[in-house]
C-alpha positions as CSV (number, residue, x, y, z in Angstrom):
1,M,-27.9,-27.8,15.4
2,A,-29.3,-25.5,12.4
3,H,-29.4,-22.7,14.8
4,A,-25.7,-23.2,16.1
5,L,-24.5,-23.5,12.5
6,T,-26.2,-20.3,11.5
7,K,-24.5,-18.4,14.4
8,L,-21.2,-20.0,13.6
9,K,-21.4,-18.7,9.9
10,A,-22.6,-15.3,11.2
11,D,-19.5,-15.1,13.4
12,E,-17.2,-16.2,10.6
13,A,-18.4,-13.5,8.4
14,Q,-17.3,-10.7,10.7
15,A,-14.2,-8.6,9.9
16,L,-10.9,-9.6,11.9
17,S,-9.5,-6.1,11.8
18,G,-9.1,-4.3,15.2
19,A,-8.5,-7.4,17.5
20,Y,-5.1,-8.0,18.8
21,I,-4.8,-12.0,18.5
22,V,-2.0,-13.4,20.3
23,P,-2.3,-17.1,19.7
24,I,-4.2,-18.8,17.0
25,F,-5.2,-22.6,17.1
26,I,-5.9,-24.2,14.0
27,D,-6.9,-27.9,13.8
28,G,-9.1,-30.3,12.0
29,K,-12.0,-31.9,14.1
30,F,-14.9,-34.1,13.4
31,F,-18.3,-32.5,14.2
32,A,-21.6,-34.2,13.5
33,E,-19.8,-36.8,11.5
34,R,-18.2,-33.9,9.3
35,Q,-14.6,-33.1,9.1
36,I,-14.1,-29.2,10.0
37,V,-11.0,-27.1,10.1
38,I,-11.2,-24.3,12.7
39,A,-9.3,-21.5,13.7
40,L,-9.6,-20.1,17.2
41,G,-7.9,-17.0,18.3
42,V,-7.2,-15.5,21.8
43,T,-7.0,-11.8,22.4
44,S,-4.3,-10.2,24.5
45,E,-7.2,-9.7,27.1
46,G,-7.9,-13.5,27.2
47,E,-11.1,-13.5,25.1
48,K,-11.7,-16.4,22.7
49,I,-12.6,-15.5,19.2
50,L,-13.9,-18.0,16.5
51,L,-11.7,-16.8,13.7
52,G,-13.3,-19.2,11.1
53,F,-13.9,-22.7,9.8
54,V,-14.4,-24.8,6.8
55,E,-16.0,-28.0,6.0
56,T,-13.6,-30.4,4.1
57,S,-12.9,-34.1,3.6
58,T,-9.3,-33.8,4.7
59,E,-6.9,-31.3,6.0
60,N,-5.2,-31.1,2.7
61,H,-3.0,-28.1,2.1
62,I,-5.1,-26.5,-0.9
63,V,-8.2,-26.3,1.4
64,C,-6.2,-25.0,4.3
65,R,-4.2,-22.6,2.4
66,E,-7.3,-20.9,1.0
67,F,-8.9,-21.1,4.6
68,I,-5.9,-19.2,6.0
69,L,-5.8,-16.6,3.0
70,G,-9.5,-16.0,3.9
71,L,-8.4,-15.1,7.4
72,K,-6.0,-12.6,5.8
73,E,-8.5,-11.2,3.5
74,R,-10.8,-10.6,6.4
75,G,-8.5,-8.4,8.0
76,L,-6.3,-10.6,10.6
77,D,-3.6,-8.3,11.5
78,I,-0.4,-10.3,10.6
79,D,1.9,-7.6,11.2
80,K,2.2,-8.2,14.8
81,E,3.7,-11.3,16.2
82,I,1.2,-14.2,16.4
83,L,1.8,-17.7,18.0
84,F,0.4,-20.2,15.7
85,V,-0.5,-23.6,17.3
86,L,-0.9,-26.5,14.7
87,D,-1.3,-30.1,15.0
88,G,1.0,-32.6,13.3
89,G,-0.9,-32.6,9.8
90,K,1.3,-32.0,7.0
91,G,-1.4,-30.3,4.9
92,L,-2.1,-27.7,7.4
93,H,1.7,-27.1,8.0
94,S,2.2,-26.8,4.2
95,A,-0.5,-24.3,3.9
96,W,0.6,-22.1,6.8
97,R,4.2,-22.1,5.1
98,E,2.6,-20.9,1.8
99,T,0.5,-18.1,3.1
100,S,3.6,-16.0,4.2
101,F,2.8,-15.4,7.7
102,P,5.8,-13.8,9.6
């Protein structure tokens, strides 16, 4: 599992500019008994891209807001239309609204 986590962290560090992401799925999941909020994008060609993840105890809006802002700082192109797919978590929805995505 340590190798998989190292690969995930390396993928997460990559810049996001240049990829035309159509939908972004953001959700909290339990992985190895830890809560993780993950963002997965799909390009216009259908390629799935891990955009990032953060380990957290809950999907609270502060952690989620910082996570989403980090995606923007890494170059996620928000000038194009993007479909965001979120679950029913209030913290995640609040964070998404606060980050000023169109």
